N, C-alpha and C positions, 0 to 999 in steps of 0.2 A: 386408259383414262376415260372418264365420262364425257358426254357431249358438253357444249358450251352455252346452252340456253340459260337465260338469267335465273329463272326460278327453279330450284331443285326440289324435287319431291322426295322426302325422307320418311321411310316407314320406321316407326318407333315401337319396339316390342320389349317392354320392361321385364317380363317374365316373372320369376319368383324371388323371394328373399330380398337381399339388398339390391337386386336389379331394379326393384321398384323405388329405390332411393337414389341410386347413382345415375340412372338414365334421365330422370328429371333434371339432375345437376348438369349433365352435358347438354341437354336441350337448352337450359338457361344460358349456358355459355355461348352456344351457337346463336341463340336469339340476340345476345348482346353483341356478338360479332356482326350479325346482319344489320343491327341498328346503327352500328358505327361505320360500316364500310359500304360505299356505293357499289352496286353491282352484285352484291351478295344477298340472296333472298331464298328463304326456305319455306316450303309447305310441309308441315309435319302431319302425318296421318298415323293414328294409333291402332295397334293390333294386340291381341292377347295370345299367350301361349304358356305352357308349363303345367306344374302340378295342380295349381288352383283351378285352371280351366278344365283339366281332365276330371277333377272331382265333380265339377258342375255339369260338364257336357259329355264326358266319356272319351274325349279325344284331347291330347295334349297340344296338338297343332291344328286348329280349325282351318278348313280349306280357305276361308276368307282371309286369314292371316297370311297363309302361303301366297295367295294371289296378290295380296297387298305388297308383299316383299318383291315378288316378281315384277309388279307394275311400277315400283318406285325406282328412282335413280340410284338410291343407296338405302341402307337400313342400319339402325342402331338396335342392338339386342343386349339385354341385361344378363340374365342367367336363368337356368332352369334346374330344378332339383332332381328328384328321382326320375323325371321324364326327360332328362337332358338328351339321351340318345334318340328320343322320339321327336325332339324339337330342332336342335341345332344341326344335326347331321342332315335331316331332310331339307332344312332351309339352305344349307350350303349347296346341296345337290340341286335345289330348285334354281339357283342362279349360276350353276356350274363353277362354284368358287374353288378353283383348282389350287390356288396359292394361299397359304395361311402365313401371314407376315407378323412376326412377334419380336419387336425390339425389346431389349433389356438394357436400360441405361441407368447408371448410378447418378443421383442428384445431390448437389451440395447441401449439407446440413442434415442429410438423412444418414442414419447409422448403417451404412452399407458394409458388408463383409469385404467386398472388393471395390473400393471407391472409384477405381479407374475403368470399371466395366462399361463397355459400349459395344454391344453385340446385336445382331439381327438374325433371327432364325427364319429361314424361308422353307416352309414345310409343305411337302406334297399333301394335298388335302382331300383327295377323292378315293384313295384305294389303300393298299397295305392291309393290315389286319382290321382296319375300320371299314372295309368293304362290306362287312356284315355277314360273311359266309360261315356261320357256325352250325354244327350238326351234333345231335346226340345219336351216336351209333348204337349204343345199348345202355342200360342203366349203369351209371358210373363211368361211362366212356364217352367223351366228347372231343370234337375236333374243331379247329379254326383254320380256315384257308386264307393264306396271305396272297394278295393279288398285286403284282408289279407288272406294269405294261411299259413298253418302250415309248409309246405315245405320251403317257402321263409323265414319265420320267424326263423325257426331252422337254416337255412343256415347263415343268418346274425348274429344270436346269436353265433354260433360256431366261425365264423370269428372274431367277436368282443372279445370274451373271449380269443381266442388264441392270438390275437394281444395284448391284455392287459397283458397277461402272459409273452409274449416275451419282452414287453417294460416296465414291472413292473408298471402298472397303476391299480388303483382301478376302479371298473365298476359300473356305474349307468345306469339303463334302464328307458328311458323316455316313457311315455304313457299318455293316457287319457281314461283309462278304466272305470272311474267313470261315463262317459257320453257315450262313444262308447263301451258299455259293451261286445258286441258280437265280434267285430273285434279286438279291443285292448285287450279284454279278451283272445282271442285266441293267440294273440301275446305274452302276458305274460305267458300263459301256455306253449307255445313253448320254450320260453327262459328258463323257469324253468326246462323243460325236459333236455335241453342241459346242463344247469348248473349242474344238478344232475349227468349226465353222466361224465362230465369233473371234477367234484369236485370243481367247481368254486364258489366263493362268489360274491355277488352283492347286490345292493340296488335298489329300484325303486323310481321314482319320477313323479308326475304329471307334464306334460310338461310345463304348464303355471306357476306353482309354481317354477319349475326348472329355468325358464327364469329369474325370480326375484332373485333366490338364486345365479345364475351365476354372475349377476351384483354385488350383495353384496359381495360375496367371492368365486371366481372361484377356489381357492386353495383346496376347499373341494372335488373337482371332478377331474377325469382323463379321462378315456374312457367313452363316453356316447353312448350307443346303442339305435338307434331310428328307428321308422317307417319313411317312406319316407318324408312326409311333415314336421314332427317335426324336422328331421335332417336338412332339408333345412333352416327352420326358425331359429333354435337354433344356427346353425353354423354361420349364418349371424349376429346374435346378438353377438356372440363371436368375430366376426371381429371388432365390435365397441369397445370391451374391449382391443384389442391389437394395434389398430391404424388405422384400415381400411381394406377394401377388397383387397387392393393392396399387402397385406402380406399373403393372404390365398391361398394355393395350394390345389388341390384335386386329388385323384386317384380313377378311376373307374375300379374295379378289377373283372375280370371274371376267369373262371377255367383255361384258357389257355393263355390269353393276357390281357393287361390293357390299358386304355386310361387316359392320364393325362391332366388336364385343370385347369387354374387359376379360382378361384371362381368368380372374378369380371366379369362384362359383357363387352360390346363393348365401353362404355364410350364415346358416340358421342360428348360430349362437349369438349373433349380434343384430340380426334382422329386426327392424322396427325400433331400434334404440337410438337412431339418428347419429351413429358414430361411424358408419361405413366410410371408407376412404374413397372419395370421388375421383381421385387423380387418374386412375386407369381409364375410367369412362370418359373423363374430360380429354385425356390424351387420344382416345378414340375419335373425339371430335376434331382434334388436330389432324389425325389421319384422314378423316372425311373431308376436311377443307382442302388438304393437299391432293386428295383423289380428284376433287372437282377443279383442281389447278388454281386454287386460291392459296398459293404457297406462302405469301407474306402473312396472311391471316392465320394460317396454320402455325407458322413460326412464332407469331405473337402469342398464341395460346400456349405453346410449349414454354415460352419465356415466362409467361404469367404463372404457370405451374411451377417452374423452377424457382422463381423468385419467392413464391408463397412457401414452398417447402424449405428453402434455404433460410427464410426468415423465422423458421421454427413453428409455423402454424401447421400442425400435423395432427392427424387422427390417432387414436390409441394403438392401432396396429403398428405405427411407426414410433411409438413411445410418447406421443403427444396427448393433449387433452381436448383438442378442438373437435367440434361436431362436423357432420357432413355439410350442413348449411353454412357454417362459419368458413370452412375452407373454400366452398364454392363462391361465397360472396367475396372473399378476398381475391380469388382469381378473376372474377368479373370486374372488381374494382381496378385491378392492375391492368386490365385490358384497355 
């Protein structure tokens, strides 16, 4: 958790596409919370990153934006397009964001495939195949090195078990050790060591079989601790269970600060039309409030989102006709 000083400095990096529409929405919600609650105060500092910045300057992540995020207590990031790997991965590394937390919750009134879904994916965020070790050995021959270390595996296991205990979830560990015997084998061994130390119970599941079981009955699962790629894929699958990526927020948590981003991308097909779903970004705001230990305020934001969606005020991605601004205004009003 962050420190307890009253004013929190929050870096705001909208990025590209609908990131430029939904990040102002979450800022509006956080400003409303700060206006209404004594002891909550934010200083928002803006930075640029993404495709548009690269077109103008030649770099997708200016050094001043990177330093802005490092110097803030937390950050809000929207989305990046073709330059995503040049932006979000370096930002995560800059704050040592080892844990990527992605809840997938079904909301009343939303046409969810599995209305009882209540899952949280705790994804290792620093290594795996996203470590970036790709090589072209010869024309037409390329390799990708998967990196799994005991240190990173134990760190994400500890975070996942402690998160599950705090929120009263059962734990499943996703893996593919039947094929990736050395790397995922080490991942499982690391998880087992941490579980023994903490006295935590858990089950394991092959990630491909787990994908099928989540679709059949997600109520059998709670917190899913995953290596990097598995967490990325399985959490997107869970988005389909609850109504779409427009409902999924995520937190990238490091030892001293965190970066919050909606799971959806830039959505270029609807960017600039004013119909982007702000729910995921606003739920990032709830995460941010909870990260700063403003739990009651975070719960209020979640309740306002739930009430707004259940009342039928939904954007087109959920089958509704509301605009980004209309949904945001309704959530602020409910606060």
